[in-house]
N, C-alpha and C positions, 0 to 999 in steps of 0.2 A: 309562389316560392321561386326565387330567381335561381335556384341550384342547377347547373348544367352538369348532369350525371352521366357518367359512363356505366355500361353493364355488360359482364361476360358470363356465359355459361355454355356448356358443350351441346345444349338442345338446339337444333337448327331452326332457320327461319328461310323463308322465301318471298318473292315478289310476284304477284299475279300480273297479268297483262294490263290490268287498269291501274297498276301502281300500288294497290293494297298490299300490306304486309301480312303474311300467315305464319302461324307457329303452333305447336300443340297447345290445346286450351288451358292446361294448367299453367304453362308458362305465360302464355298471352294474357290470361286475366290478372295474373301478377303485374306483369308490364304495364297494362292500362291502369291498375289501381296506383302504381308508383308514379306513373306519367302525369297523373293529375295533381301531383305535388312538386313537380320539377318545371323549370323553364324549357328544358329540352333533355331528352333521355336517349342517349346514343348507345345502341346494342351492338357489341362486337360479337357476331354470331356467325356459326358455320352456315353454309348453304347445304341442302340435302345432297348425299351421295346417291347414285344411281340404285345403290343396293339397301338405301336407308328405309326402315320401316316405320319411322317417327310419323305418326299422323298430323299433318299440318292443317288442323281443322277450324283453327280460330283466326279471325281477321281482325287486326288490330284496330281498335277505334279512335285513338288518340291520335290527333295530327302532329303532335310534337315528339313523335317517335322516330328516330332515325335509324337505318340498319347499314351496318358497314359489314359487308362480306369478308370473312376472314378465311375463306377456302372451304372445300367440301368436307362434310361430316364423315370422314373415312375411318379406317380402323386407328386405334390408339397409335400403334408404331408409326404409322404413315403421318399422323398428325405431329407426332413429336419430330419427326424427321423435317417436317415443314415449319417447325417452330420458329426459325429465324424470319422466315417470311411473314409470319402472323406478327412478329414483333415490328417489322417494318411498316406493316399496314397501320398499326395502332399508334405508333410513335408520333406521327404528325398531328394527332388529335389531342395530344397532351396540353396544348396552349387553349384549346377550345372548350376544356372542361374544368371543373371545380373539384370533382372528386370522382372515384369509380367504386362500384359495387361489384364483387365478383363471388358468384355463387359456387360452392364447392361442396364436396371435393369434384375436381375437374382436371382432366389431363393437363390443360395449358394454364392452370392458375398460376403457377411460378413465372411462367413466360409472360403472360399478361401483366403481372404485378411488377415485373421487371421493366416491361416496355414503358410503363407510365411513370416509373421512377419516383419523381418528386410530388407527384399528386397525393393527397390524402386518399388512402385505400381503406375500403371496409369489406369485409368478407360476411358472407352468409352460408354458414356450415350446416347441411342438411343430413349427412351421412358419414360413412366411414368405408373407404375401398378395402380395407384390410378384412371387413366383416363379410362373411358370406363366399370367401374365395373357395372354400372347400366344397361347397354346394354347386360350384360351376360344373356344367357338363363338359369338362375338358380333361385330357390325360394329365396324369400327376406332374410330368416334368414341365408342362405348360402352367399348371397352377402355381408350382414354385417359382416360374419366371414371373408370373403375375404378381406374386407376393413380393417379390424383390423390388419390381417396379412400384407397387403400391407403397412399401415402406420408404422408398426414395421420395416418392410425391408426398406422403405424409410430412417428411421431414422438412421438405421445402415449403410446405404450406404452413407449418408451424413457425418457421422463420417469418414468413408474411404477416402471420396472426400477431406475432409479438410486437410489431409495430403498427398494427392496424386497430380500427374498431371492428370488433368481431362478434357477429350475431350467431347464435346456435338455437335451433329448433329441438334441442334433446336435452332433457334434465341430465341424463346420463353424461353426455358429452360435455355440457356445462361443468358439472362436478369434476371431470377429467382434466378440463382446460384451465379451471379456475386459478391453480397454483402457477401456471406459466403464461398466461395471457393476461395482461394488466387491464385492457380495455374490453371486458367481455359483457355481452347482454344476452340474457335468455328471450326469446320470442317464440311465437306460434306461427306456423306457415299454413295457409288455408287456400281453397279455390272457391270460397263461399261469399256471395254478396248478402246484403240484408235481405233481399228479395228471395232468396233460394230456399227459405226454410219451410218445413211442412210439419205441422203439429198434429198429433194425435195422443190419446191417453194410453193406449194399449195395442199390442199385436196379437197374432196367433189367433185370431177369433174363427178362422176357418181351416178346413183341411183340404188338400195337404198344406203344412207348414213349409214356407218357402224359406230357405237359407240362402245367403247372398255372400259371394266374395266379388270385389272389384279391384282392378289394378293390373299390373304386369302378371302375365302368365308365366311365373318364375317359380322353379322348383323351391327356391328359397323361402318362398312364401307359405310352404307347407301345404300345397294343393293336393298332393297325394293323401297326406294325414286327413285332410278335409273329406275326401272322397271315403277313405276307410272309416272315417266317423259316422259319415252318412249310412253306410252299410251296416255298422254295428247298431245305429238307431232303428234302421229298419228291421233288423234281426229282433230288436227288442220290443217291436209292435208299434213303433212311431210311424205316422205317416207324413213323411218329410221329402222334400226335393231340394235339388242344389242348383242355383242359378250362377254361372261365372261369367263375368263381364270384364273384358280388358284385351290388350294387345299381347300377342305371342313375341318371346325374346328369340332374336334371330339365332339359329344354332341349337336351340333348346327344343327336344322332341316332347316337352312335357305334356302337350295336348293329346299326342298320340298315346302317351303312357297313361293319362287320365282315363283316356277311351278304354284302354286294355285292362286297367284295374277295376273299373266300373263293370265291365263285361264280366270278369272274373269274379266279381263279389255279387253279381245279380243285380245291380242297380243302374245299368246302362239306360233304362227308361226313366230314370229319376234325376239325370245330370244333363244339364242344358248349358251349352256354351253359346253366348250370344254376340260373341266378336267384340270389336272395340266399339265404345259409344263416346262421343265427344263431351266434354265437361259442359253441363248445361241440360236443358229440360230432357234430352234423349237418355243421358246417364241417369239423372235423377228420377226419372219415372221407375227405373228398376229398383232404387231405393224405396219409392213410395208402395211398390208392389210387394216388397220383402216383409218378412217376419222377424228374422234374427241375422245379424251380419256377423260373419266368421271370418277372422284372419288368423293364420296359424304359423306366422314367420318362425323360421328356425334358428335365426341369427340376429345379433344385436343391430338395430337400425334407429334412426330418429324416431319421431313420432308420425306414424303414416297418416297422410291427409284424408285417406278414405275412411278412417275412424271418425274424423270430424264431419265428413259427408254424411256417414251413417247416423250419427248422433243428432245432426241437423235435420234428419228426416225421421226423427223419433223411433229409431231402432235400438232395441238392446244389443249389446256387443259381447261375443266371446272372443277373446284374444289370448295369445301366448304371452308368457312373463318373460319378455326378452327387451333389451335396450330401454328406451324411455317409457315404453308402456306402462309397466308397473309403478315406476316411480311417480307418474302422474295420474293414472287411473285408479291405482288403490287408494291414493290420498283423497281423491275425490269421489270414490265409491260409485263409479259410472260404468263398470264392466264386470263381466265374470272372467277371471283370468286363470289360465291353466299352464302346465309346464310344456315346453316346446317338444316336438317329434314324439307325441305320445296321442295317438288317435283315441284311444279308450278315454283319456282325461278330457279330450275335446268333446267326445259324445256325452260324457257325464255333465259337462258345462251346459250343453245345449238342453240336456234333460232336465237340468235344474232351472232353466227359464221356462221350459214346457210346462212343469209342474207346478211352479211357484209364481202366481199371477202377481202376487205383491211385490216380490223381488223383481218381476219384469216391468211392472209400471213404474216402480221406483227408479230403476235405471233409465227408462224412458224419459222420465221427467228430468232426473238429475243430468243426463247426457244433453238434453235439448237445452236446458239453462245453462250449462257450460258452453256448448257451441255457440249459443247466442252472443257470448262475450268474444267471440273470434271471427271476425268477419274482414274481407279484404279492405273494406273502408277504414275499419279501426286499426288494422296492422299497418297498412301502407302510410297512415298518418303518422303513426308511432315510429315506423322506420325513417320516414323523411325527417322527422324532428331530431332524431339522433344524429342522422347524416348531417343536417344542417349544423348541429352544434358541434360535431366532429370536424367539420370544415372550418368553423370559426376558431375552434380551439388550435387546429393545425396551423393557423395563419396569424396567430397573435405574436 
């Protein structure tokens, strides 16, 4: 494909001494899959700040990916203050691109869209800044300030979406935007290539049963509720342990709170934090060793990529009924869903899977089959086709 595509998101990139580009695995895999369908992919990305905790663990494989450094990945207020500089960096590239894809929500989404002006713009929306603000470990005054900024950012994002080709990875978000965004496409986002799948008929064959959570160590993901559910299961006579894999959020003492709660509830010897593991074999090994995947998000979000990863590794899933999770998984009958912020319901959901082999193996089979339909290869080709059609339509 001859499309020269720009790309922007707030996740940083860096360059090694040998010239190779590095970024977090979940972003790097996406960029490589997209680059295979472009003549050139120009990434307008931040460089990491000294305080940045983002793991830059993935080396870009495609030689047609270009990185344009738009400045350090500092705090959002600092990035907003430097917005004009970012625009000046991007503007000269307008004549060298056919279109741009901006992933959002992102603090500088409106700035980047304004900098490219006459280029065809496409958005890939994967969440909502307004969701989860109440769960932030911040004083109330700061939460309200963040809420005001998030509303401004959302309004600006909507103005761009109304004149763009807009992809969303959330059925809930798709339903909300459909009356207002004329060119709207629902898609799925994933980190999985066709070679990453692990097939088995059932789990929970041995004791202890291993529960698994992967992703950000973020209180909004209901991690304290998962630990409380673990304690309830142990009190009920179940031999279960909990593995946590992921990176901590800066300024959020959730790991210390998890440790304190586990100690208080007498399950500290059953909770294991393994740190961050890069997307790929290291991370996927934890899925292979697990028996049940648990995610207990307390706020509306898009469809978590970790659920795809769990189903691709033949894991039954217990998840909370928030965001797009019920809209998609209930229709497909591929998970046990419970209400958010309810450790007792979470424990009951796990108990159902422990006691019902037919339910468990059915979810394993259905989830694996569904995940097989959602690979990087397939989604990147679909995205590129839409972008090419959008570019042609915009220039008629």
